C-alpha positions in Angstrom: 9.7 -4.4 -14.8 10.5 -2.3 -11.7 13.0 -3.5 -9.2 11.6 -5.6 -6.4 12.2 -4.7 -2.8 14.9 -7.0 -1.5 14.3 -8.3 2.0 16.4 -6.8 4.8 16.3 -8.0 8.4 14.1 -5.9 10.6 13.8 -5.3 14.3 10.5 -7.2 14.2 11.8 -10.2 12.4 14.9 -10.4 14.6 12.7 -10.4 17.7 10.3 -13.1 16.4 12.7 -15.7 15.1 12.5 -18.6 17.6 9.9 -21.0 18.8 9.2 -19.3 22.1 8.7 -15.8 20.7 6.6 -17.1 17.8 4.4 -19.2 20.0 3.8 -16.2 22.3 2.9 -14.1 19.3 0.4 -16.7 18.1 -1.2 -16.9 21.5 -1.5 -13.2 21.7 -3.2 -12.9 18.3 -5.4 -16.0 18.7 -6.3 -15.5 22.3 -5.2 -19.1 23.0 -2.8 -20.5 25.5 -0.8 -23.2 23.7 2.0 -24.6 25.8 5.7 -24.0 24.9 6.1 -27.7 24.0 3.7 -27.3 21.2 5.4 -28.6 18.0 6.5 -25.6 15.9 8.3 -25.6 12.6 9.7 -22.3 11.3 9.0 -22.0 7.6 10.0 -18.4 6.9 11.5 -17.9 3.5 14.9 -16.8 4.6 17.1 -18.9 2.4 15.1 -19.1 -0.9 14.6 -15.9 -2.8 11.4 -15.4 -4.8 11.9 -12.5 -7.2 14.1 -11.0 -4.5 11.3 -10.9 -2.0 10.9 -12.9 1.2 8.2 -13.0 3.8 8.6 -11.8 7.4 7.4 -14.8 9.5 5.9 -18.2 8.7 5.6 -21.2 10.9 3.5 -24.3 11.3 2.0 -25.4 14.6 1.5 -29.1 15.3 1.3 -29.6 11.6 -2.3 -28.4 11.7 -2.0 -24.7 10.9 0.5 -22.6 9.1 0.7 -18.9 10.1 2.1 -16.2 7.8 2.6 -12.9 9.5 3.8 -9.7 7.9 4.8 -6.5 9.7 4.2 -3.3 7.9 4.6 0.4 8.5 2.6 1.4 5.4 -0.8 0.2 4.2 -0.5 -2.2 1.3 -3.8 -3.3 -0.3 -1.9 -6.0 -2.3 -1.1 -8.1 0.8 -3.6 -10.9 -0.1 -1.8 -11.4 -3.5 1.6 -11.3 -1.9 0.7 -13.8 0.8 -0.8 -16.1 -1.7 2.6 -16.2 -3.4 4.4 -16.7 -0.1 2.0 -19.5 0.9 2.7 -21.6 -2.2 6.5 -21.4 -1.4 5.9 -22.2 2.3 3.8 -25.3 1.4 6.7 -26.4 -0.8 8.9 -26.4 2.4 6.3 -28.2 4.5 4.9 -30.9 2.4 6.2 -33.8 0.3 6.1 -32.4 -3.2 5.8 -35.9 -4.7 2.7 -36.6 -2.7 0.6 -34.0 -4.6 0.8 -36.3 -7.6 -0.6 -39.3 -5.8 -4.3 -40.2 -5.8 -4.8 -40.2 -2.1 -5.9 -36.8 -0.6 -2.9 -35.0 0.9 -3.8 -33.3 4.2 -2.2 -29.9 4.6 -2.0 -27.3 7.4 -4.7 -24.7 7.3 -3.3 -21.2 6.6 -3.9 -18.1 8.6 -2.8 -14.7 7.3 -1.9 -11.8 9.6 -0.5 -8.3 9.0 0.6 -6.3 12.0 0.5 -2.6 11.1 2.3 0.2 13.1 2.6 3.0 10.6 1.6 6.7 11.1 -1.3 6.7 8.7 -4.8 6.6 10.2 -6.0 3.0 10.3 -8.7 1.1 12.2 -8.0 -1.4 14.9 -8.7 -4.2 12.5 -9.5 -4.7 8.9 -10.0 -7.6 6.5 -8.3 -7.5 3.1 -9.6 -9.9 0.5 -8.0 -11.0 -2.7 -11.4 -11.0 -4.4 -11.3 -7.2 -4.1 -8.5 -7.2 -6.6 -10.4 -9.2 -9.2 -11.3 -7.3 -12.3 -15.0 -6.7 -12.8 -16.4 -9.5 -15.0 -19.0 -8.6 -17.7 -22.0 -10.9 -18.2 -20.2 -12.4 -21.2 -17.8 -14.0 -18.6 -20.1 -15.7 -16.2 -17.5 -17.9 -14.7 -17.2 -21.6 -15.4 -15.1 -23.0 -12.5 -14.2 -22.7 -8.8 -13.5 -19.6 -6.9 -10.5 -18.5 -4.9 -10.8 -16.3 -1.8 -8.0 -15.3 0.6 -8.6 -13.1 3.6 -5.9 -11.2 5.5 -6.5 -10.0 9.0 -4.8 -6.6 9.5 -4.2 -5.5 13.1 -3.2 -2.0 14.2 -0.5 -2.5 16.9 0.3 1.2 17.5 0.3 2.4 21.1 -3.2 2.3 22.5 -4.6 0.1 19.7 -5.6 -3.6 20.2 -3.9 -3.5 23.7 -5.6 -6.7 24.7 -3.7 -8.5 21.9 -0.5 -6.6 22.2 -0.1 -7.0 26.0 -0.5 -10.8 25.8 3.0 -11.0 24.3 5.8 -9.4 26.3 8.0 -9.2 23.2 5.3 -7.6 21.1 4.4 -5.2 23.8 8.0 -4.3 24.2 8.4 -3.7 20.5 5.4 -1.5 20.4 6.6 0.6 23.3 10.1 0.9 21.8 8.8 2.1 18.4 6.5 4.5 20.3 9.5 6.0 22.1 11.4 6.5 18.9 8.5 8.5 17.5 8.1 10.5 20.6 11.8 11.4 20.4 11.4 12.5 16.8 8.4 14.7 17.7 10.6 16.3 20.3 13.0 17.4 17.6 15.6 14.6 17.5 16.9 13.3 14.2 16.2 9.6 13.5 19.5 8.2 14.7 19.4 10.2 17.9 15.8 9.3 18.4 16.6 5.6 18.1 19.7 5.8 20.3 17.8 7.6 23.1 14.9 5.1 22.8 17.3 2.2 23.2 18.9 3.7 26.3 15.5 4.6 27.8 14.0 1.1 27.1 17.0 -0.6 28.7 16.7 1.6 31.8 12.9 0.8 32.0 13.4 -3.0 31.4 11.7 -2.9 28.0 13.3 -5.5 25.7 16.4 -4.8 27.9 18.4 -7.9 27.1 17.7 -7.7 23.4 18.5 -4.0 23.1 21.6 -4.2 25.2 23.0 -7.0 23.1 21.9 -5.7 19.7 21.9 -1.9 20.1 24.1 -1.2 17.0 22.2 -3.6 14.9 18.9 -2.1 16.0 20.1 1.3 15.0 21.1 0.1 11.6 18.0 -2.0 11.0 15.5 0.6 12.1 17.3 3.4 10.3 17.2 1.4 7.0 13.6 0.5 7.6 12.4 4.0 8.2 14.6 5.6 5.5 13.2 3.0 3.0 9.7 3.9 4.2 10.3 7.6 3.9 11.7 7.2 0.4 8.6 5.2 -0.7 6.3 7.9 0.8 8.2 10.7 -0.9 8.1 8.8 -4.3 4.4 8.1 -3.8 3.7 11.8 -3.0 5.7 13.0 -6.0 3.8 10.5 -8.2 0.5 11.7 -6.8 1.4 15.4 -7.4 2.6 14.7 -11.0 -0.5 12.7 -11.7 -2.7 15.5 -10.4 -0.8 18.0 -12.5 -1.2 15.9 -15.7 -4.8 15.1 -14.9 -5.6 18.8 -14.4 -4.0 19.7 -17.8 -5.8 16.8 -19.6 -9.1 17.5 -17.9 -8.9 21.3 -18.6 -8.4 20.6 -22.3 -11.1 18.0 -22.4 -13.4 20.4 -20.7 -12.8 22.9 -23.5 -13.7 20.4 -26.1 -17.0 19.7 -24.4 -17.7 23.2 -23.4 -20.8 23.6 -25.6 -21.9 20.0 -25.2 -22.9 18.2 -22.1 -19.4 18.1 -20.5 -17.7 15.0 -19.6 -20.2 12.4 -18.4 -18.2 11.1 -15.4 -15.4 13.6 -15.5 -11.9 12.6 -14.4 -11.0 12.0 -10.8 -9.1 14.4 -8.7 -7.0 16.7 -11.0 -9.0 15.7 -14.1 -12.2 16.6 -12.4 -10.9 20.0 -11.4 -9.5 20.5 -14.9 -12.8 19.6 -16.5 -14.7 22.2 -14.5 -12.0 24.8 -15.1 -12.1 24.0 -18.8 -15.8 24.4 -19.0 -15.6 27.7 -17.3 -12.9 28.9 -19.7 -15.0 27.7 -22.6 -17.6 30.3 -21.7 -14.9 33.0 -21.8 -13.4 31.8 -25.1 -16.7 31.6 -27.0 -17.2 35.4 -27.0 -13.6 35.9 -28.1 -14.2 33.5 -31.1 -17.4 35.3 -31.9 -15.6 38.6 -31.8 -13.1 37.0 -34.4 -10.1 37.4 -32.2 -7.0 35.6 -33.5 -7.0 31.9 -32.4 -3.3 32.1 -31.5 -3.9 35.0 -29.1 -6.9 33.2 -27.6 -4.7 30.2 -27.0 -2.0 32.3 -25.2 -4.5 34.3 -23.2 -6.3 31.2 -21.8 -3.3 28.9 -21.7 -4.7 26.3 -24.0 -3.4 24.8 -27.2 -4.3 26.2 -30.6 -5.7 22.8 -31.6 -8.1 22.9 -28.7 -9.3 26.4 -29.6 -9.9 25.2 -33.2 -11.8 22.2 -31.8 -14.0 24.6 -29.8 -14.4 26.7 -32.9 -15.6 23.7 -34.9 -18.1 22.8 -32.1 -19.3 26.4 -32.0 -19.9 26.3 -35.8 -22.5 23.7 -35.3 -24.6 26.0 -33.2 -24.1 29.3 -34.9 -25.8 30.1 -38.2 -22.9 32.1 -39.6 -20.6 29.8 -41.7 -17.0 29.4 -40.7 -14.0 29.5 -43.0 -10.7 27.6 -42.7 -9.0 30.9 -41.8 -7.6 31.8 -38.4 -10.7 34.0 -37.8 -14.3 33.1 -37.4 
């Protein structure tokens, strides 16, 4: 099992960690106008580890709704599953665990799931992620015999210029968006990450953007944001390396599989990305190898010339034997 990502405080979670800021965030997202005196219970999993993972923000309003909000700089299609796990832990904090064993129906706060996205990848203003999209396809032999679980997550793009009606309803959220935007502008101008953050902090304080917070926590902000963005960069590098390695392996496999099917119909579906390219390349090379086999060139030389394994050339030789009248021996030559 791979190592789980351990939670680190972020600029976002440090900004939204009190009743007033959380209520303003909820009003911004919901479009409502709940007063500051609305009962609010913070239920963020900050003191109980769950597989070394914690959620960003969770709170209950008036014991009627429980809101789980995650902030992300990269798109994660597994958020419905993660939030389902978080929700179970949050309910443990909010309800009487003994009450679930009693006969009388236990009323619980209705959950809402939100992800606020501000990464650099292209993403729409809003998207709904569903846990049902992760369900494995069920054959007719598994028709289903019970209830059905669905969980929807509302993902909002909060980058500069996106969902501005929502963002501007919360002064803190708007300030955070502008601050992150300045950091990225500084990076585009050629500054390294630390310098870009430092300049953004100074500029925001001068312009009255999160001024009190940044003036009081400038060093913490530098450390937190540096860790956040370095972690994100490392994940992106690892993901890109994995993609390239997968493409390379897929190309090799597909190329060899294409050789094997060169005289048949080819792969029915082909392999995606690298495998598809490899399949097409393999079929093309098959057309070149066939004359070489017919001309009785040594199999080892053919394998070297076309950069394929000897076994694959022999497989192609066997396939060719089914279509050519001349019998083939077990020798190296046709």
